[in-house]
N, CA, C and O of each residue as an XYZ file, in Angstrom:
400
protein
N      27.666     19.744    -23.177
C      27.438     19.394    -21.791
C      25.957     19.182    -21.505
O      25.601     18.326    -20.695
N      25.092     19.949    -22.157
C      23.655     19.811    -21.951
C      23.187     18.413    -22.351
O      22.327     17.834    -21.686
N      23.742     17.874    -23.423
C      23.354     16.551    -23.876
C      23.724     15.501    -22.814
O      22.967     14.552    -22.611
N      24.840     15.647    -22.153
C      25.248     14.723    -21.096
C      24.278     14.742    -19.930
O      23.969     13.692    -19.368
N      23.791     15.921    -19.557
C      22.820     16.040    -18.486
C      21.505     15.386    -18.869
O      20.852     14.754    -18.039
N      21.116     15.540    -20.134
C      19.881     14.914    -20.602
C      19.985     13.397    -20.512
O      19.008     12.723    -20.187
N      21.166     12.860    -20.799
C      21.356     11.419    -20.712
C      21.198     10.935    -19.273
O      20.679      9.843    -19.044
N      21.634     11.727    -18.312
C      21.573     11.323    -16.911
C      20.168     11.447    -16.312
O      19.927     10.969    -15.204
N      19.253     12.076    -17.026
C      17.877     12.201    -16.551
C      17.162     10.878    -16.795
O      16.953     10.493    -17.945
N      16.786     10.179    -15.726
C      16.186      8.851    -15.879
C      14.859      8.875    -16.620
O      14.463      7.868    -17.206
N      14.165     10.009    -16.602
C      12.887     10.100    -17.309
C      13.071     10.091    -18.826
O      12.127      9.792    -19.556
N      14.272     10.413    -19.309
C      14.552     10.352    -20.744
C      14.741      8.914    -21.230
O      14.853      8.679    -22.433
N      14.776      7.952    -20.305
C      14.983      6.547    -20.651
C      13.768      5.696    -20.272
O      13.876      4.481    -20.105
N      12.618      6.347    -20.141
C      11.361      5.671    -19.804
C      11.393      4.988    -18.434
O      10.726      3.974    -18.226
N      12.156      5.536    -17.519
C      12.133      5.101    -16.133
C      11.364      6.141    -15.329
O      11.206      7.280    -15.769
N      10.893      5.755    -14.171
C      10.211      6.694    -13.281
C      10.646      6.412    -11.846
O      10.789      5.257    -11.446
N      10.849      7.456    -11.096
C      11.188      7.306     -9.681
C       9.882      7.146     -8.907
O       9.009      8.013     -8.962
N       9.755      6.037     -8.188
C       8.562      5.701     -7.419
C       8.960      5.587     -5.957
O      10.021      5.054     -5.630
N       8.089      6.100     -5.070
C       8.375      6.061     -3.632
C       7.252      5.345     -2.897
O       6.084      5.443     -3.271
N       7.621      4.634     -1.861
C       6.650      4.067     -0.919
C       6.836      4.836      0.382
O       7.955      4.961      0.880
N       5.754      5.344      0.926
C       5.848      6.184      2.115
C       5.029      5.577      3.254
O       3.914      5.101      3.045
N       5.590      5.600      4.439
C       4.894      5.095      5.619
C       4.836      6.227      6.645
O       5.797      6.455      7.380
N       3.707      6.931      6.690
C       3.590      8.057      7.623
C       3.343      7.591      9.050
O       2.859      6.483      9.278
N       3.681      8.448     10.007
C       3.234      8.220     11.385
C       1.719      8.364     11.353
O       1.202      9.309     10.758
N       1.012      7.451     11.978
C      -0.446      7.433     11.925
C      -0.997      7.337     13.341
O      -0.455      6.636     14.195
N      -2.082      8.056     13.562
C      -2.846      7.945     14.807
C      -4.224      7.400     14.450
O      -4.910      7.940     13.582
N      -4.615      6.338     15.119
C      -5.886      5.677     14.810
C      -7.036      6.670     14.937
O      -7.210      7.317     15.970
N      -7.817      6.774     13.865
C      -9.022      7.611     13.775
C      -8.746      9.111     13.862
O      -9.690      9.891     13.998
N      -7.487      9.540     13.789
C      -7.148     10.964     13.795
C      -6.835     11.369     12.355
O      -5.674     11.486     11.964
N      -7.873     11.574     11.594
C      -7.718     11.801     10.159
C      -6.999     13.106      9.826
O      -6.310     13.187      8.809
N      -7.148     14.113     10.659
C      -6.459     15.388     10.425
C      -4.952     15.203     10.553
O      -4.193     15.634      9.685
N      -4.522     14.563     11.635
C      -3.095     14.286     11.839
C      -2.553     13.428     10.705
O      -1.479     13.700     10.168
N      -3.299     12.394     10.345
C      -2.843     11.478      9.297
C      -2.717     12.181      7.954
O      -1.789     11.898      7.197
N      -3.628     13.086      7.648
C      -3.525     13.859      6.404
C      -2.285     14.751      6.425
O      -1.587     14.866      5.418
N      -2.009     15.382      7.567
C      -0.822     16.238      7.687
C       0.455     15.427      7.458
O       1.363     15.885      6.765
N       0.527     14.239      8.029
C       1.700     13.386      7.850
C       1.839     12.944      6.391
O       2.944     12.882      5.854
N       0.716     12.641      5.768
C       0.715     12.236      4.362
C       1.221     13.377      3.480
O       2.052     13.165      2.597
N       0.727     14.561      3.720
C       1.144     15.723      2.927
C       2.624     16.005      3.118
O       3.318     16.335      2.156
N       3.109     15.884      4.322
C       4.535     16.098      4.590
C       5.396     15.133      3.766
O       6.410     15.534      3.194
N       4.991     13.869      3.710
C       5.753     12.896      2.923
C       5.556     13.093      1.423
O       6.457     12.795      0.639
N       4.399     13.589      1.019
C       4.205     13.937     -0.393
C       5.195     15.028     -0.801
O       5.803     14.962     -1.869
N       5.346     16.028      0.064
C       6.284     17.124     -0.219
C       7.705     16.592     -0.319
O       8.456     16.988     -1.211
N       8.078     15.695      0.592
C       9.425     15.122      0.550
C       9.635     14.325     -0.736
O      10.694     14.416     -1.356
N       8.633     13.547     -1.138
C       8.745     12.783     -2.380
C       8.916     13.714     -3.570
O       9.709     13.440     -4.471
N       8.168     14.821     -3.574
C       8.307     15.804     -4.646
C       9.692     16.427     -4.680
O      10.272     16.606     -5.751
N      10.225     16.757     -3.502
C      11.573     17.327     -3.426
C      12.626     16.347     -3.922
O      13.650     16.753     -4.472
N      12.374     15.054     -3.728
C      13.321     14.023     -4.180
C      13.053     13.580     -5.622
O      13.623     12.600     -6.100
N      12.179     14.319     -6.298
C      11.879     14.117     -7.721
C      11.194     12.788     -8.020
O      11.374     12.233     -9.104
N      10.409     12.271     -7.072
C       9.619     11.069     -7.347
C       8.452     11.455     -8.248
O       7.919     12.560     -8.144
N       8.068     10.565     -9.107
C       6.915     10.780     -9.969
C       5.639     10.288     -9.285
O       4.563     10.856     -9.468
N       5.780      9.214     -8.488
C       4.636      8.603     -7.834
C       5.017      8.207     -6.414
O       6.121      7.721     -6.172
N       4.090      8.420     -5.471
C       4.308      7.980     -4.098
C       3.069      7.213     -3.643
O       1.943      7.679     -3.815
N       3.288      6.031     -3.059
C       2.194      5.183     -2.590
C       2.211      5.115     -1.064
O       3.262      4.962     -0.442
N       1.020      5.231     -0.481
C       0.840      5.197      0.968
C       0.085      3.932      1.366
O      -0.496      3.273      0.504
N       0.080      3.577      2.657
C      -0.619      2.371      3.114
C      -2.115      2.404      2.808
O      -2.707      3.470      2.646
N      -2.711      1.217      2.733
C      -4.099      1.096      2.304
C      -5.097      1.821      3.196
O      -6.117      2.285      2.687
N      -4.864      1.942      4.476
C      -5.764      2.677      5.365
C      -5.003      3.789      6.087
O      -5.220      4.042      7.272
N      -4.117      4.440      5.357
C      -3.251      5.453      5.948
C      -3.964      6.692      6.448
O      -3.455      7.356      7.350
N      -5.112      7.028      5.905
C      -5.806      8.230      6.362
C      -6.687      7.969      7.580
O      -7.043      8.909      8.291
N      -7.041      6.727      7.829
C      -7.884      6.412      8.986
C      -7.108      5.728     10.099
O      -7.480      5.843     11.267
N      -6.058      5.033      9.768
C      -5.395      4.152     10.718
C      -5.956      2.760     10.507
O      -7.123      2.610     10.143
N      -5.153      1.757     10.725
C      -5.541      0.414     10.331
C      -6.437     -0.312     11.323
O      -7.322     -1.065     10.919
N      -6.224     -0.102     12.588
C      -6.933     -0.927     13.589
C      -8.161     -0.228     14.168
O      -8.346     -0.209     15.385
N      -8.988      0.336     13.320
C     -10.176      1.055     13.778
C     -11.343      0.124     14.107
O     -12.300      0.552     14.752
N     -11.287     -1.131     13.679
C     -12.326     -2.129     13.940
C     -13.731     -1.578     13.732
O     -14.098     -1.235     12.608
N     -14.527     -1.488     14.802
C     -15.917     -1.054     14.689
C     -16.058      0.401     14.268
O     -17.122      0.805     13.799
N     -15.004      1.192     14.428
C     -15.093      2.599     14.026
C     -15.292      2.752     12.520
O     -15.785      3.781     12.058
N     -14.907      1.726     11.752
C     -15.109      1.801     10.305
C     -16.587      1.924      9.949
O     -16.927      2.333      8.839
N     -17.461      1.573     10.883
C     -18.902      1.669     10.651
C     -19.490      2.979     11.166
O     -20.695      3.201     11.054
N     -18.657      3.844     11.727
C     -19.118      5.115     12.283
C     -19.034      6.204     11.219
O     -18.007      6.374     10.562
N     -20.116      6.925     11.065
C     -20.156      7.996     10.061
C     -19.119      9.083     10.359
O     -18.576      9.688      9.434
N     -18.843      9.333     11.638
C     -17.865     10.369     12.000
C     -16.482     10.047     11.421
O     -15.805     10.939     10.910
N     -16.064      8.793     11.496
C     -14.767      8.412     10.937
C     -14.796      8.519      9.412
O     -13.846      9.014      8.806
N     -15.857      8.069      8.809
C     -15.957      8.138      7.350
C     -15.966      9.580      6.859
O     -15.342      9.898      5.847
N     -16.676     10.454      7.576
C     -16.675     11.880      7.217
C     -15.282     12.475      7.391
O     -14.831     13.267      6.563
N     -14.606     12.093      8.466
C     -13.246     12.573      8.697
C     -12.299     12.127      7.598
O     -11.427     12.886      7.174
N     -12.470     10.891      7.134
C     -11.642     10.389      6.035
C     -11.897     11.169      4.752
O     -10.965     11.482      4.011
N     -13.142     11.475      4.499
C     -13.476     12.263      3.306
C     -12.837     13.651      3.397
O     -12.289     14.150      2.414
N     -12.908     14.271      4.573
C     -12.293     15.586      4.763
C     -10.773     15.500      4.601
O     -10.157     16.377      3.996
N     -10.176     14.437      5.146
C      -8.727     14.250      5.014
C      -8.341     14.078      3.555
O      -7.336     14.630      3.106
N      -9.130     13.319      2.816
C      -8.863     13.134      1.394
C      -8.946     14.458      0.650
O      -8.130     14.718     -0.234
N      -9.912     15.294      0.990
C     -10.025     16.614      0.363
C      -8.800     17.468      0.678
O      -8.321     18.206     -0.183
N      -8.292     17.371      1.904
C      -7.090     18.116      2.294
C      -5.890     17.649      1.484
O      -5.109     18.466      0.997
N      -5.742     16.340      1.341
C      -4.639     15.783      0.553
C      -4.794     16.184     -0.913
O      -3.813     16.540     -1.566
N      -5.998     16.129     -1.423
C      -6.248     16.519     -2.811
C      -5.897     17.988     -3.040
O      -5.300     18.341     -4.057
N      -6.270     18.830     -2.097
C      -5.938     20.253     -2.188
C      -4.429     20.453     -2.229
O      -3.922     21.226     -3.041
N      -3.710     19.754     -1.351
C      -2.246     19.865     -1.315
C      -1.624     19.351     -2.605
O      -0.585     19.852     -3.037
N      -2.253     18.355     -3.222
C      -1.685     17.771     -4.438
C      -1.669     18.761     -5.599
O      -0.961     18.551     -6.583
N      -2.441     19.832     -5.492
C      -2.458     20.856     -6.535
C      -1.108     21.559     -6.639
O      -0.740     22.049     -7.707
N      -0.366     21.610     -5.524
C       0.919     22.328     -5.496
C       2.130     21.400     -5.407
O       3.269     21.860     -5.496
N       1.897     20.104     -5.232
C       2.999     19.144     -5.087
C       3.059     18.298     -6.360
O       2.094     17.606     -6.684
N       4.172     18.345     -7.079
C       4.254     17.677     -8.383
C       4.543     16.175     -8.285
O       5.570     15.704     -8.774
N       3.635     15.427     -7.652
C       3.820     13.993     -7.526
C       2.437     13.318     -7.557
O       1.486     13.820     -6.958
N       2.334     12.193     -8.247
C       1.113     11.402     -8.247
C       1.064     10.660     -6.926
O       2.047     10.032     -6.532
N      -0.071     10.721     -6.232
C      -0.167     10.153     -4.894
C      -1.291      9.128     -4.830
O      -2.393      9.361     -5.329
N      -0.997      7.993     -4.210
C      -2.000      6.953     -3.976
C      -2.163      6.822     -2.470
O      -1.214      6.481     -1.763
N      -3.380      7.096     -1.976
C      -3.663      6.997     -0.536
C      -4.785      5.992     -0.328
O      -5.493      5.621     -1.264
N      -4.931      5.558      0.920
C      -5.972      4.589      1.227
C      -6.853      5.046      2.367
O      -6.394      5.668      3.325
N      -8.120      4.725      2.245
C      -9.092      5.021      3.290
C     -10.259      4.062      3.121
O     -10.438      3.482      2.050
N     -11.064      3.890      4.185
C     -12.177      2.941      4.070
C     -13.260      3.439      3.111
O     -14.264      2.757      2.904
């Protein structure tokens, strides 16, 4: 019976479960965006995904326009990335996030 279970494991056949995640985002609210990202990382891990990809500016919000030139937003993005990186230590999934 163990051999049958091994056959059903997709990782034994060189496949990988990949997820695309779209978090709720608040423009320039990097703390909220990091929390939403981490929540979806946890869900991807629970669903046995190997990799989860997030939107290209998911930690900052997409329509920040001139705010992309503000040091406060850039610092917030760096802090959010550190928060996500810290969470990734306990969540068994490769994560791709985006920020300016």
